[in-house]
C-alpha positions in Angstrom: 136.3 95.4 83.2 135.9 98.6 81.9 132.8 97.2 79.6 131.0 96.2 83.0 131.9 99.1 84.2 130.3 101.0 81.5 127.2 98.3 81.3 126.2 98.9 84.8 126.8 102.7 84.3 124.2 102.1 81.5 121.9 100.2 83.7 121.8 102.7 86.6 121.2 105.9 84.1 118.8 104.5 82.2 114.8 105.0 82.8 113.7 101.3 81.1 114.6 99.4 84.4 112.2 102.1 86.6 109.4 102.0 83.5 109.3 98.1 84.4 110.4 98.5 88.2 106.5 100.8 88.6 104.1 98.0 87.3 106.2 95.8 89.5 105.5 97.9 92.8 102.3 97.9 91.4 101.9 94.3 91.1 103.4 93.6 94.8 100.9 96.2 95.8 98.5 94.0 95.0 100.1 91.2 95.9 100.3 92.5 99.4 97.9 95.5 100.1 95.0 93.9 97.6 95.5 90.7 99.0 94.9 92.0 102.5 91.6 93.8 101.3 90.2 90.9 99.3 90.7 88.8 103.0 89.1 91.9 104.7 86.7 93.5 102.5 83.4 91.3 101.1 83.0 91.4 97.6 80.5 94.3 97.7 83.1 96.3 99.1 85.9 95.1 96.4 83.2 95.8 93.6 82.5 99.3 94.6 86.2 100.0 94.9 86.8 99.0 91.1 83.8 101.1 90.2 85.0 104.0 92.0 88.3 104.0 90.5 86.4 104.0 87.0 84.6 107.0 87.9 87.9 109.3 89.0 89.6 108.0 85.7 86.1 109.3 83.7 85.9 112.5 85.6 89.6 112.9 85.1 88.5 113.2 80.9 87.1 116.7 81.5 91.0 118.0 81.3 90.2 116.5 77.5 94.2 115.4 76.8 96.0 118.5 77.5 98.3 116.6 79.9 99.5 114.6 76.7 99.5 117.6 74.5 101.2 119.7 76.8 103.7 116.8 77.3 104.6 116.7 73.6 105.2 120.7 73.0 107.6 120.2 76.0 109.5 117.5 73.9 109.5 119.5 70.8 110.7 122.8 72.9 113.2 120.4 74.5 114.7 119.7 71.0 115.1 123.1 70.3 111.6 124.2 68.9 110.9 127.5 68.6 107.2 127.3 67.5 104.8 124.1 66.7 102.2 124.3 64.6 98.8 123.5 65.3 98.9 120.2 63.2 102.1 118.8 62.5 105.7 119.7 63.2 108.1 122.6 62.1 110.8 122.7 60.0 113.8 120.1 60.4 115.8 120.7 63.7 119.5 119.6 64.2 120.7 117.0 66.5 122.4 119.6 68.7 119.7 122.4 68.6 119.3 123.8 72.1 116.5 123.7 74.5 114.2 126.4 74.8 113.9 127.1 78.6 112.1 130.3 78.1 109.0 128.9 75.7 109.2 125.6 78.9 108.6 128.1 81.5 105.8 130.0 79.2 104.3 126.7 79.0 104.3 126.0 82.5 103.1 129.3 83.7 100.3 128.9 81.4 99.6 125.6 82.6 98.9 126.8 86.2 96.1 128.5 86.0 94.3 125.9 83.4 94.8 123.0 86.0 93.4 124.6 88.7 90.2 124.9 86.8 90.3 121.6 85.6 91.1 120.0 89.4 87.9 122.0 90.5 85.5 120.8 87.7 86.7 117.2 88.1 85.9 117.0 91.9 82.3 118.6 91.1 81.8 116.1 88.1 82.9 112.8 90.4 80.6 114.2 93.3 77.6 114.9 91.3 77.3 112.3 88.3 79.6 109.8 90.4 77.1 110.2 92.9 74.1 110.1 90.6 75.3 106.6 89.4 76.1 105.1 92.5 72.7 106.2 94.3 70.0 105.8 91.6 67.8 102.7 91.5 65.9 100.9 94.1 69.4 100.1 96.1 72.4 102.5 96.6 75.7 101.2 96.4 76.5 103.4 99.1 75.2 101.7 102.2 77.8 102.5 105.2 80.1 105.1 106.2 83.2 103.6 104.8 81.6 103.8 101.3 80.6 107.1 101.3 83.9 108.6 102.8 85.6 106.3 99.8 83.1 108.0 97.3 84.1 111.6 98.3 88.1 110.7 99.0 87.9 109.3 95.3 86.2 112.5 94.1 88.8 114.8 96.1 91.8 112.5 94.9 90.5 113.0 91.2 90.8 116.5 91.5 94.0 116.3 92.9 95.1 114.3 90.1 94.3 117.0 87.3 95.5 120.3 89.7 99.4 118.7 89.6 98.8 116.5 86.2 100.8 118.8 84.0 104.1 118.9 85.8 104.3 114.9 85.0 103.5 115.6 81.6 106.3 118.0 81.3 108.9 115.7 83.1 108.5 113.3 80.6 108.2 115.9 77.9 111.5 116.9 78.4 112.7 113.5 78.2 113.5 112.8 82.0 111.3 109.1 82.2 114.0 108.1 85.0 112.9 111.0 87.4 108.8 110.1 86.2 109.0 106.5 87.2 111.0 107.2 90.2 108.6 109.8 91.6 105.9 107.8 90.3 107.3 104.7 92.6 107.3 107.0 95.7 103.8 107.5 95.0 103.0 104.3 95.0 104.8 103.0 98.3 103.4 105.9 100.3 100.2 104.9 98.4 100.0 101.4 100.0 101.3 102.2 103.1 98.5 104.0 104.1 96.0 102.0 102.7 97.6 98.8 104.7 97.4 101.1 107.9 93.9 101.9 107.1 92.9 98.8 106.2 94.4 97.5 109.7 92.5 99.9 111.9 89.2 99.2 110.2 88.7 102.3 107.5 87.1 99.5 105.4 87.5 100.7 101.5 87.6 104.1 102.7 91.6 103.1 103.6 92.2 102.2 100.0 90.6 105.4 99.0 93.0 107.5 101.3 96.1 105.8 99.6 94.7 106.7 96.0 94.4 110.3 97.2 97.9 110.5 98.4 99.2 109.0 95.3 97.6 111.6 93.6 99.8 114.3 95.4 103.1 113.2 96.0 104.6 112.3 92.6 103.2 116.0 91.4 104.9 117.5 94.1 108.2 116.2 93.2 107.8 116.5 89.6 106.8 120.3 90.5 110.4 120.5 92.6 112.4 119.2 89.9 111.2 120.9 86.8 111.5 124.3 88.3 115.1 122.9 89.2 115.6 121.9 85.6 114.6 125.6 84.2 117.1 128.3 85.0 116.3 130.7 87.6 116.9 133.6 85.5 114.1 132.5 82.6 111.6 132.9 85.1 112.3 137.0 85.3 110.3 137.6 81.5 108.6 134.6 80.9 105.8 134.8 78.6 102.8 132.5 79.4 102.2 130.3 76.5 99.0 130.9 74.4 97.0 127.5 74.8 94.6 128.5 72.6 96.9 127.8 70.0 97.1 124.1 71.3 93.6 123.3 71.6 92.4 122.1 68.2 95.4 119.4 68.3 94.1 119.0 72.2 90.5 118.1 71.9 90.9 115.8 69.4 93.7 113.8 71.7 91.7 114.4 74.3 88.4 113.1 72.7 90.5 110.3 71.4 91.8 109.5 75.2 87.9 109.8 76.4 86.6 107.3 73.7 89.3 104.5 74.7 87.6 104.8 78.3 84.1 104.5 76.7 85.8 100.9 75.1 87.2 98.8 77.5 87.3 100.5 81.2 83.7 101.6 80.8 82.8 97.6 81.0 83.7 97.4 84.6 81.4 100.3 85.8 78.5 98.9 83.6 79.2 95.3 85.1 78.0 96.9 88.5 74.8 97.6 86.7 74.0 94.6 84.6 75.0 92.2 87.2 75.9 92.9 90.7 78.7 94.5 93.3 80.0 90.7 93.8 80.4 90.3 89.8 81.9 93.6 89.5 84.5 92.4 92.0 85.5 89.6 90.0 85.6 91.6 87.2 87.4 94.5 88.2 89.7 92.2 90.0 90.9 90.6 86.6 90.3 93.8 84.8 92.7 95.5 87.0 95.4 92.6 86.4 95.0 92.7 82.8 95.4 96.4 82.3 98.5 96.2 85.1 100.2 93.9 82.5 99.0 96.1 80.0 101.1 99.0 81.2 104.2 96.8 82.4 104.1 95.7 78.2 103.8 98.7 76.9 106.6 100.3 79.0 109.3 99.2 76.8 107.6 102.0 74.2 106.3 104.5 76.6 109.5 105.5 78.1 110.9 106.2 74.3 107.8 108.3 73.4 109.8 111.5 74.0 112.6 110.5 72.2 110.6 109.6 69.2 108.4 113.2 69.8 112.1 114.7 69.8 113.2 112.5 66.3 110.1 113.5 64.4 110.9 117.2 64.7 114.2 116.4 63.9 113.1 114.3 60.8 115.0 111.1 62.1 112.3 108.4 60.5 114.8 105.5 59.7 115.8 105.7 63.7 111.8 105.8 64.1 110.9 102.6 62.5 113.6 100.8 63.4 112.9 101.6 67.7 109.3 101.4 67.2 109.4 97.5 65.3 111.4 96.6 68.3 109.8 97.9 71.2 106.4 97.0 69.6 107.3 93.4 69.8 108.9 93.4 72.6 106.0 95.0 74.4 103.3 92.1 72.7 105.6 89.2 73.9 106.2 90.2 77.3 102.2 91.0 77.3 101.6 87.2 76.3 103.9 86.1 78.8 102.8 87.7 81.6 99.1 87.0 80.5 99.8 83.3 80.2 101.6 83.0 83.9 98.8 85.0 85.2 95.9 82.4 84.3 97.9 79.9 84.7 98.5 80.8 88.2 96.2 83.4 89.3 93.7 81.2 90.6 96.2 79.3 92.8 97.5 82.4 94.3 94.0 84.2 94.8 93.2 80.7 96.6 96.6 80.7 98.6 96.0 84.4 100.1 92.4 83.5 101.1 90.8 85.9 98.7 86.7 86.6 99.2 86.7 88.0 95.9 87.0 84.9 93.7 88.6 85.5 90.1 86.4 85.3 86.6 86.1 81.7 85.4 89.0 80.7 83.3 87.6 80.8 79.9 86.2 84.4 80.4 89.6 85.5 82.2 91.0 84.3 78.8 88.7 86.4 76.6 89.4 89.4 79.0 93.2 88.9 78.6 92.7 88.7 74.8 90.5 91.8 74.7 92.9 94.0 76.5 95.7 92.5 74.3 94.4 93.4 71.3 93.6 97.5 72.8 97.8 97.0 73.7 98.5 96.6 69.7 95.8 99.4 68.9 97.4 101.3 71.9 100.9 101.1 70.8 100.4 102.6 67.1 98.2 105.1 68.8 100.6 106.5 71.1 103.6 106.1 68.2 101.1 108.3 66.5 100.5 111.3 68.3 104.1 112.0 68.6 103.8 113.7 65.1 101.2 116.3 66.9 98.5 114.8 64.9 95.5 112.8 65.8 94.8 110.7 62.4 93.1 108.1 64.8 90.4 110.0 65.9 87.6 108.8 64.2 87.9 105.0 64.6 88.4 105.6 68.2 84.8 107.8 68.1 83.2 105.2 66.6 84.7 102.3 68.8 83.2 104.2 71.7 80.3 104.7 70.2 79.2 101.4 69.5 81.2 99.6 72.7 79.8 101.5 75.9 76.0 100.9 74.6 76.5 97.7 73.2 77.9 96.3 76.5 74.8 97.6 78.3 72.6 95.6 75.7 74.7 92.3 75.6 75.7 92.5 79.2 72.2 92.4 80.1 71.4 89.4 77.8 75.1 87.4 78.2 76.3 88.9 81.5 80.3 88.8 81.4 80.6 87.4 78.0 78.6 90.2 76.4 80.8 92.7 78.3 83.5 91.3 76.9 82.1 91.0 73.6 81.0 94.5 73.0 84.5 96.3 72.7 85.8 93.6 70.8 82.8 94.0 68.1 83.6 97.8 68.4 87.2 97.9 67.5 87.2 95.1 65.2 85.3 97.3 62.7 87.9 99.9 62.4 90.6 100.4 65.2 92.3 97.0 65.4 93.4 97.0 61.7 93.4 100.8 60.6 95.3 102.5 63.0 98.4 100.2 62.6 98.3 100.3 59.0 98.2 104.3 59.1 100.7 104.3 61.4 103.5 101.9 59.4 102.4 103.8 56.1 102.9 107.4 57.5 106.5 106.6 58.7 107.2 105.1 55.6 106.3 107.7 53.4 108.8 110.3 55.1 111.8 108.9 53.6 112.0 111.6 51.3 111.8 114.3 54.2 114.7 112.5 56.4 117.3 113.5 53.7 115.9 117.3 53.0 
């Protein structure tokens, strides 16, 4: 009985169930909200929705990866580090080092002003650059009031995303993934409720954009409340703002790597709308969204442990890192393969059952898309683990992949359509990222055995 009670307590307090619950909630949202949208919106509106999502995501890249760097620094401070070098880590810490709440408070103080600038810049970029992309050429993609409203709402949603992004980054960084995923789930539920109400009211694609805006507000407000309660009130009396200039060198490198990832696979949805049409972009975006959803679900095995891995890096517990990464990466890849196979087998039947007006890609193309995204998962698992060292050694192959993939997708997409869009990122990444990034991680973590016993 005591063992059962202990097991129940571990499940109740663990982050992994909530980490899996988040993509499950997103999947349910797809089944309910997207299913309703697929029945009520035409393929052109759905194609525009997927394009708007990518524009908002790309405009958020102006943050240049500060959030990821801030989250890692929060992990190091929570582990007891008094300072973090520009690159790499400081001297070995003991496992019982006390959290540096004063440094965490200084990090929060420094981020407040910086992220207000990021949020404003993201709105302007989404409105101006996104607007030019949507309206240039012979035919504008914004034909109705609902489409124009969705475009404006998505631009401001991208801004709200950045205004409070650092709260979520710090919450995850101080090893509170359970609260992080709980807050994200609350945001998703509110998002879907508003989107359903808007679709039922006849707001069209603007209903989906309204839910997106709320999703970018609710979790950040909850994370802010939790962090301000976690850091002792007395700490704020004499807080010393962190000097973000010291983390800029690692930040721009991490940000450029993240931006390069966006210009490798996700950018193909935006390109599809130009080299094909919005109807094709609707089918392509639908299948891409499902694949990326499975990507997030599978990566959850490892992502919930990244703050802990960062703390282990500071404590030189490299054998534990090797053991944990082997287990979690294997689980992630097996989960993705199983989910992808199930979706490809059942997806067309489910879409037909719900009466979707937007069809999926042909089976062969859907399999190819799942395979390309699966290879990206393989690379992403290793690059995420590399970042816990407070270094970005995989920057060069990521940039090379982006420089090859985006223009190649435009060229091949015009020649071969969807097949060309899928071939481009595969060709780009096989040149370097697919094999070099994993090899680099295992080589680096294996060479640190002598540091572990120092």
